[in-house]
N, C-alpha and C positions, 0 to 999 in steps of 0.2 A: 639518236644517243641522245644522252641526259646529261648535265652537266655534275661532274665531281667534284668539291671543293676540299681542300687539305684542311685541317684545323688543328690548332696548336691549344690542348688543355691542360691546365696546370692544377695546381692543387687546389685553388679559388676558385670558386662556383665561377663558370663561364656561362653568357647565353649563348648556343648552335643554331636555334630553331627559335627566330622574335624573342619575345620572352616567356613563349611558351616549353623549351624544352633545355633547363641546364644541366651544365656538365663538368663534372668534375675528376681529379683522379688521385690515386693512392699508388704510392712508387711502390717496390718492390726493391730487394738486393740487387745489387749490382745493375747487369744490362739487362734482365729481365724486361719483360712487357709488363706494363701501369696497369691497375684494377681501373676501371671506370664506372663511376655514380651517375647515372641520370637522373634528374628530379621533374618532375610534373606535375600538374595539378591532377591528382589521383590516384599517385604514384611513386614509384623508385625502382630503379633497375637496377642492379651490382652487379657488373660483368668482372670476375678475376681475369687477369693475365690478357686483358683486350688490347691494351693501346700499344700502337707501335713507341719507339723511340726516334729521334731525328736530334744531330749536334746542330747544334744554334751554336752558328759563330758568333755570335753578341754576346750573351752568356757562358757560353764558354762548356756547355755542359748537355746533356741528353733531356730532351723536352719529350714529354708524352704528345702523341697527335692522333688523330683518327681520320676520317674523311666523309663527308657528308653528301649524298645524293639527294636529288625530289625528284618524284614521277607522278605526275597527276596527284594526287590526295596523298603520298606516301612520302615518308622520311626513310631515307637508310643511312645507317648507322653504321659504318665499316672498320672494322677493327683486323686484327692480322688473321683471325681463322674463324670468325663469325659474325655475320651481318643481322643488325637488330632492326625490324622492321615497326613504322609506326603510321599511323594512320595521322593524317593534319589536321583533320578538321571534324570533328572536335578532336583533340592527341589525347590517342589512346595508342598503349604498346599490343601489337600484334604477335610479335612473337621471333623466334631466332631464326639464322640460317645457318647451319655448320659446315662451313667450306671442307672442301677437299685439300685440304691445307693439312703437312704435317710439322708438328714441334722443331722438326732440324731441321726443315726447309730455310734458305735465304731470302730473308723477306727482303731484301734490294731488289728481288726479281719479282714481287707482286706487283701487278697490273688486273686494272679492274675496267673496262668496257661495257657501256648498255645501250641496247638498240631497240627500240619500240618496234613492234611486227603485229599487225592485226588487234590490237586491242590488249597486246599481251607483252612485258620488258622480259628480255632476253638479256640474262649479265655472261660476261664471256671473262673469265679471269683465268692464270697462267693453270692452273689445276681441275677446273670443271665449267661446267655451262650450268645456268639456271635459267629457268622460265616461270615469271611471275603475273597471275594474272591483274585483270585490272580490279578485284578485290581483295587483292593482296595476297594471294595464296599462293604454294611453291606447286605448280603445274606438273611439274618433271625438273632432274637435278641429277646432272650426271658429270661421271670423271673425265678429264681430256688430257693430253699430253702437256706437259710443260713448253716444250719446243713446237706446238699445231697453233701454226699462225692463222689466224682468222682473213678471211678472203672476201665476206660480206653475205647478205642472204639475196635469192632468188629462187622464184617456182614456189615457196614455202621451204626451203632447205638453207640453213646455215651449210657455209661450205669451209673448209682449212685445208690447209697445205702442209702435210708432215715434213721435218728437216727430212727425210728422206723415205722415200716416197710419191704414190699420184695420190692429188688430192680426195678428201672424203667427206662423206656431205651428211647432215644430221636433219631430222625431220622438225621443223620448227615446231610442230603442235606437239607432237607427243616425245624429242628426245631421242627417238630411235635412230638406228643405222638406216641412211636411205640412199638410194642410187643414185649415182653421179653424172647419169646420162641424160 
């Protein structure tokens, strides 16, 4: 499993990965998600409505936040509805992964966990499952139900238990349904 860290991002530029990747936000009206601006040598990435907002007890206001994950030579900048993927050495923007989340979802239930399996990174989140190769390419991405509980990986399959019903399996190499026997 890889570690995911919360990062609070204000309107001032903040380093989120060493001094190589810097982030700032622009606030939208009300409690809408904040726009994210990422700067690095050789480029800039601007993502509208990217960063979630958390209430900060000290300042008594909503503060934009993202999550940051590191795996092998990759950096994941995770927002509400997409992940941005960077190669870390040399720093290079590889692309976006649009998540299977809706604009009207309750973001308070958003959770992501990552598992490494056979040189593939499996991301399990409440609305889907995504597999990334060691080259940073999406191998497969599929939707899952919010209430499906991830049980683990065994014999090349991801096992889930739905709220009502028998457990089911997903083939870790293809993302297809697999037999549970």
